[in-house]
GUMI-464436 format. One record per residue (C-alpha): residue in one letter; x negated, z, y negated. Coordinates in Angstrom, 3 decimals, padded with zeros to 6 digits. Each point is the difference from the previous one (the first is absolute). Example, Ala and Ser with C-alpha at 12.3 -4.5 7.8 and 13.67 -1.06 7.14 Angstrom:
// residues 2
 rest       xx       zz       yy
    A -012.300  007.800  004.500
    S -001.370 -000.660 -003.440
//
This chain:
// residues 366
 rest       xx       zz       yy
    M -004.281 -015.128 -068.142
    F  001.837  002.646  001.413
    D -001.474 -001.409  003.854
    D -003.511 -000.293 -001.905
    L  000.455  003.386 -001.618
    I  000.934  001.340  003.979
    A -003.293 -000.992  001.379
    L -001.678  000.764 -002.806
    G  000.915  003.519  000.437
    Q -001.002 -000.501  003.972
    D -003.280 -000.664 -001.512
    R -002.256  002.834 -000.386
    S -002.716 -001.293 -001.175
    Q -001.134  000.566 -003.988
    Q  000.248 -003.405 -001.094
    S  003.738 -000.465  001.555
    R  000.749  003.393 -001.716
    A -001.149 -000.720 -003.120
    D  002.178 -003.696  000.599
    L  002.884  001.977  000.760
    L -000.533  002.361 -003.118
    K -000.071 -003.007 -002.221
    S  002.855 -001.494  001.261
    L  002.512  003.094  000.064
    A -001.419  000.635 -003.356
    R  001.222 -003.286 -001.257
    L  003.047  000.353  001.705
    F  000.732  002.989 -002.130
    I -001.196 -001.160 -002.862
    H  002.414 -003.120  000.343
    G  002.885  002.348  000.301
    G -000.772  001.537 -002.682
    E  001.790  002.585 -001.803
    G  002.946 -001.023  002.333
    H -000.970  002.114  003.349
    S  002.616  003.136  000.794
    D -001.781  003.079  000.233
    R  000.174 -000.455  003.330
    E -002.352 -003.129  000.224
    A -001.978  001.404 -002.484
    Q -000.607  003.076  001.923
    L -000.928 -002.621  003.079
    F -002.247 -002.065 -001.642
    A -001.772  003.320 -001.419
    E -000.426  001.700  002.933
    I -001.530 -003.600  001.864
    L -002.183 -000.533 -002.720
    L -001.663  003.875  000.349
    R -000.360 -000.615  003.022
    L -002.084 -003.256 -000.076
    V -002.114  000.791 -003.224
    D -002.033  002.645  002.115
    Q -000.909 -002.898  002.640
    V -000.994 -002.700 -002.090
    S -003.190 -000.441 -002.104
    V -000.620  000.763 -003.813
    D  000.252 -003.654 -000.882
    A  003.797  000.430  001.442
    R  000.647  002.918 -001.606
    A -000.909 -001.155 -003.532
    Q  001.807 -003.342  000.538
    L  002.956  002.276  000.749
    S -000.654  002.182 -002.658
    H -000.165 -002.859 -002.919
    K  003.187 -001.378  001.457
    L  001.986  003.587 -000.316
    A -001.860  001.160 -003.137
    P  002.178 -001.647 -002.589
    L  003.829  000.529  001.759
    A  002.284  002.448 -001.104
    F  001.576  000.467  003.643
    T -003.476 -000.077  001.691
    P  001.011  003.356  002.710
    H -001.465  003.318 -001.560
    A -001.766  000.156  003.294
    V -001.630 -002.921  000.202
    A -001.245 -000.066 -003.402
    L -001.043  003.685  000.535
    R -001.964 -000.359  002.918
    L -001.931 -003.316 -001.585
    A -000.669  002.008 -003.173
    T -002.154  002.669  001.854
    D -001.368 -002.446  002.161
    Q -004.110  000.948  000.069
    D -000.862 -003.700 -001.095
    R  000.163 -000.656 -003.619
    K  000.743 -003.922  000.782
    V  003.342  001.725  001.357
    F  000.799  002.880 -002.451
    A -000.997 -001.439 -003.500
    V  002.579 -002.481 -000.670
    M  002.808  002.082  001.180
    L -001.045  003.099 -001.683
    E -000.490 -002.135 -003.047
    K  002.999 -001.936  000.252
    S  003.443  001.908  002.032
    V  002.889  000.712 -001.290
    V  001.399  001.490  003.434
    L -003.270  003.060 -000.648
    T  001.343  003.068 -001.620
    E -001.504  002.635 -002.397
    A -000.135  002.389  002.836
    D -001.823 -002.721  002.056
    L -002.001 -000.856 -002.431
    R -001.225  003.966 -000.869
    T -000.362  000.620  004.096
    I -002.637 -002.835  000.237
    A -002.123  000.873 -003.020
    A -000.144  003.460  001.050
    S -001.703 -000.849  003.133
    Y -000.655 -003.654  000.681
    S -003.231 -001.651 -001.203
    Q -001.703 -000.844 -003.151
    G  001.138 -003.624  000.404
    H  004.013  000.802  000.220
    L -001.066  002.059 -003.025
    L -001.002 -003.013 -001.502
    A  002.738 -002.372  000.863
    I  002.451  002.822 -001.136
    T -001.319 -000.547 -003.162
    R  000.720 -003.502 -000.702
    R  003.926  000.047  000.933
    Q  002.178  000.025 -002.802
    G  001.979  003.289 -001.363
    L -002.002  002.511  001.216
    T  001.832  003.405 -000.359
    E -001.676  002.964 -001.398
    R  000.506  001.654  003.408
    V -002.118 -002.597  001.364
    T -003.026 -000.138 -002.720
    D -000.034  003.150  000.611
    V -001.384  000.340  003.453
    L -001.861 -003.351 -000.787
    A -002.231  002.373 -003.158
    I -000.677  003.129  002.345
    R -001.103 -002.487  002.786
    G -000.913 -003.375 -001.119
    N -003.869 -001.168 -000.110
    A -001.282 -001.539 -002.704
    A  001.245 -003.509  000.632
    V  003.547  002.121  000.328
    L -000.203  001.869 -003.129
    I -000.951 -003.604 -001.809
    G  002.598 -001.674  001.512
    V  002.633  002.165 -000.568
    T -000.743  000.955 -003.776
    G -000.259 -003.849 -000.188
    N  003.502 -000.351  000.980
    V  002.146 -000.766 -002.799
    T  002.906  000.698  001.955
    A -000.913  002.921  001.545
    R  001.525  003.392 -001.462
    F -001.689  003.603 -000.316
    S  000.883  003.378  000.135
    E -001.566  002.737 -002.469
    L -001.980  001.364  003.119
    G -000.648 -003.617  000.814
    V -001.729 -000.506 -002.899
    E -001.549  003.438 -000.086
    W -001.661 -001.069  003.491
    L -001.175 -003.635 -001.062
    A -001.934  001.507 -003.139
    M -001.816  002.750  001.966
    R -000.964 -002.830  002.998
    G -000.943 -002.338 -002.717
    I -002.602  002.405 -001.293
    D -001.893 -001.674  003.332
    Y  001.427 -003.495 -000.560
    P -000.234 -000.528 -004.069
    K  002.116 -003.468  000.759
    V  002.854  001.893  000.974
    L  000.007  001.773 -003.407
    I -000.718 -003.036 -001.990
    A  003.342 -002.024  002.170
    L  001.833  003.438 -000.623
    S -000.296  000.115 -003.849
    Q  000.400 -003.731 -000.327
    R  003.691  000.602  001.669
    A  003.054 -001.191 -002.271
    D  001.734  003.538  001.610
    M -002.724  002.268 -001.045
    P -000.203  000.886 -003.333
    R -002.744  002.175 -001.721
    E  001.850  003.357  000.262
    R  000.840 -000.816  003.714
    L -003.571 -000.556  001.139
    S -000.977  002.830 -002.207
    R  001.762  002.600  001.837
    A -001.351 -001.072  003.162
    V -003.016  000.305 -001.327
    K  000.577  003.204 -001.150
    A  000.818  001.090  003.747
    L -003.495 -000.866  001.104
    D -002.271  003.043  000.700
    D -002.813  000.887 -002.299
    E -002.684 -001.950  002.527
    A  002.256 -002.990  000.227
    R  000.311  000.293 -003.579
    A -003.619  000.243 -000.283
    K -000.583 -002.533  001.603
    L  002.512 -002.304 -001.114
    G -001.951  000.122 -003.246
    H -003.504 -000.651  001.420
    I  001.588 -003.498  001.494
    I  001.401 -001.231 -003.821
    A -003.196  000.866 -001.162
    L -001.685 -002.623  002.344
    S  003.167 -002.670 -000.386
    P  001.531 -001.008 -003.729
    R  002.289 -001.856  001.706
    L  001.480  002.821  001.727
    A -000.414  001.855 -003.560
    L  002.313 -002.360 -001.598
    S  002.246 -000.097  002.902
    L  000.542  003.226  000.777
    K  002.063  001.531 -002.891
    S -000.053  003.442  000.417
    E -001.103  003.586 -001.704
    A -002.897  000.000  002.406
    S -000.788 -003.587 -000.832
    E -000.508  000.915 -003.467
    R -002.072  002.961  000.746
    A -002.461 -002.326  001.725
    Q  000.281 -002.540 -002.370
    Q -000.983  002.527 -002.799
    K -003.099  001.348  002.191
    K -001.087 -003.453  000.552
    E -000.109 -000.726 -003.353
    R -002.278  003.120 -000.943
    L -002.145 -001.278  003.142
    E -000.395 -003.670 -001.724
    R -001.104  001.829 -003.094
    E -002.126  002.393  001.767
    I -001.765 -002.908  002.065
    A -000.184 -002.026 -003.634
    A -002.093  002.532 -001.009
    L -002.448  000.357  002.924
    I -000.735 -003.740 -000.031
    R -000.773  000.231 -003.834
    H -002.230  002.203  001.332
    V -001.724 -001.467  002.530
    K -000.321 -003.258 -002.159
    D -001.886  002.110 -002.597
    G -002.366  001.686  002.563
    H  001.527  003.547  000.787
    V  000.877 -000.614  003.496
    T -000.286 -002.636  002.500
    L  002.736 -001.601  001.547
    D -001.726  001.195  003.616
    D  000.341  003.564 -001.007
    C  003.577 -000.484 -001.036
    I  001.055 -001.306  003.460
    A -002.094  002.536  001.679
    R  001.725  002.641 -001.700
    F  003.096 -001.341  001.014
    A -000.891 -000.791  003.333
    R -000.866  003.379  000.552
    E  002.986  001.524 -001.671
    G  002.291 -002.608  002.221
    R  001.809 -001.403 -003.363
    I  001.243 -002.734  001.300
    E  002.019 -000.969 -003.142
    V -002.281  000.778 -002.332
    M -002.759 -002.420  001.886
    A  002.435 -002.668 -000.330
    E  000.890  000.436 -003.612
    L -003.776 -000.330 -000.870
    L -000.734 -003.024  002.294
    T  003.411 -001.896 -001.473
    Q -002.096  000.777 -003.837
    A -002.997 -000.460  001.070
    T  000.760 -003.515  000.763
    E  002.902 -000.168 -001.744
    L  001.574 -001.747  003.286
    E  004.047  000.318  000.331
    E  000.731  003.661  001.529
    A  001.786 -001.689  002.939
    H -003.078 -001.368  001.137
    I -002.260  003.063  000.022
    A  002.872  002.102  001.395
    R  000.798 -002.471  003.092
    A -003.343  000.158  000.514
    L -000.396  003.901  000.680
    A  003.198  000.455  001.072
    H -000.654 -002.612  003.064
    G -003.705  000.608  000.092
    N -001.226 -003.453 -000.942
    D -003.428  000.401  000.481
    L -000.788 -003.819 -001.401
    A  001.965  000.650 -003.114
    L -001.602  003.443 -000.574
    A -003.392 -001.622  000.701
    V  000.227 -002.805 -002.286
    V  001.428  002.130 -002.569
    C -002.661  003.045 -000.093
    R -002.684 -002.662  000.430
    S  000.808 -001.895 -002.590
    L -000.400  003.423 -002.242
    S -003.582  000.346  001.750
    V  001.641  003.345  001.606
    S -002.868  000.997  002.411
    N  000.066  000.253  003.849
    N -000.046  003.854  000.194
    A  002.928  000.133 -002.415
    Y  001.701 -003.030  001.730
    L -000.289  002.424  002.808
    M  001.313  003.069 -001.104
    L  003.067 -002.147 -001.508
    A  000.638 -001.237  003.526
    H -000.022  003.624  002.173
    M  002.629  000.637 -002.914
    L  002.229 -002.683  000.678
    A -000.561  000.282  003.762
    S  001.144  003.993  000.056
    H  003.314 -001.378 -002.451
    L  000.509 -002.394  002.621
    G -000.137  002.018  003.124
    L -002.752 -002.112  001.385
    P -003.028  001.138  001.743
    Q -003.233  000.179 -002.206
    K -001.635 -002.331  002.202
    E  001.848 -002.666 -002.145
    A -001.585  001.628 -003.318
    H -003.845 -001.105  001.387
    G  001.974 -003.933  000.957
    W  001.153 -000.204 -003.103
    A -003.041  001.170 -002.088
    R -002.575 -002.447  002.794
    N  002.410 -002.520 -001.077
    Y -000.648  000.695 -003.879
    A -003.598  000.043  000.140
    E  000.277 -004.006  001.207
    V  002.179 -000.724 -003.009
    D -001.663 -001.723 -002.622
    R  000.336  000.723 -003.306
    A  000.623 -003.533 -001.528
    S  002.240 -001.252  002.510
    A  002.083  003.389 -000.627
    I  000.243 -001.305 -004.022
    R  000.737 -003.105  001.100
    A  002.877  001.204  001.742
    L  001.318  002.186 -002.118
    R -000.542 -002.685 -002.982
    F  002.897 -002.208  002.114
    H  001.859  002.717  000.656
    R  000.297  000.413 -003.737
    M  000.810 -003.507 -000.610
    R  003.314  000.482  001.930
    M  001.295  002.521 -001.816
    P  002.201  000.048 -002.505
    G -001.109  000.672 -003.922
    A -002.851  000.133 -001.819
    K -002.315  002.596  002.377
    S -001.066 -003.211  001.897
    M -002.233 -000.585 -002.998
    V -001.919  003.193  000.332
    R -003.538 -000.869  000.717
    P -000.836  001.938  003.585
    D -003.509 -000.200 -000.533
    R  000.112  001.468 -004.141
    L  001.999  002.353  002.277
    R -002.492  001.346  002.687
    H -002.698 -000.127 -002.908
    S  002.186  002.632 -001.910
    L  000.217  002.526  003.318
    R -003.599 -000.302  001.033
//
């Protein structure tokens, strides 16, 4: 075998280097923890030299073999953990017990979001590591680390996650549902938000009943009270529409001009008696087909829908040409088809709302 290793060492092709790396790794693993410090150092030096001369697949194979081992040379583990290819670094960052807290913090502070996401899957993440992930991570990283039940968070980390969760509500939901996140702890984090962030948090909660229930804090309680007032006001407005004192078109046009998307959401929810989440999703993601079906079933005019589309495009940061495209699509939606679509949707809803007759609702709002 040693003759074969010497022959492989003399051949400088990439395939021979890969074969040599594989053979040396097998020798090292077979020796287990029985290697002397000097032997382990020699293996590490040779492996480090070869790893830069082989393909991604060869490095990935090496990483998968060495990641679970407690005797993997630290330098080799660190080199593979900082590789540029996900197939190489992911398994090492997720499983290696050789990597230190300092290693993880350094990698989290300076490498790609893919590296950070791999770190979120580790068991027993410390507060010093999650602090960096909370500050630097993108949405996937933030959701990943808050969903890791073995991760631990400092007060600073929780404050960062709460602040960044303003832009990523799933993070707030995951954070509020953690066993190690009692009400008072999350409440302290919310109190640390500035006024602008608190206002935005209230707006998010108003559009998300699930978040209002999950995020147990003073801010959410105030937002819930505001939401209940809004529900009462819109219920009164719907009665005025049914009594003929005002038209639904007038209401949509007014709220669109004012840019009050949360009020628009409540109006469409009560007018159709659909689930609030259905309307909120359509507004939050710019789902023009869902909105078109809802509005056409209520006999909303093309002009009123165009105003709604302009408001939604502005809210989502989209060019206004998108609004005109949505309005053109809306003009082609058949009212009878829209009513059938909503009837089918109601049939799938839990509870008794599926028994509401769309035709009766439509006529009452004319």
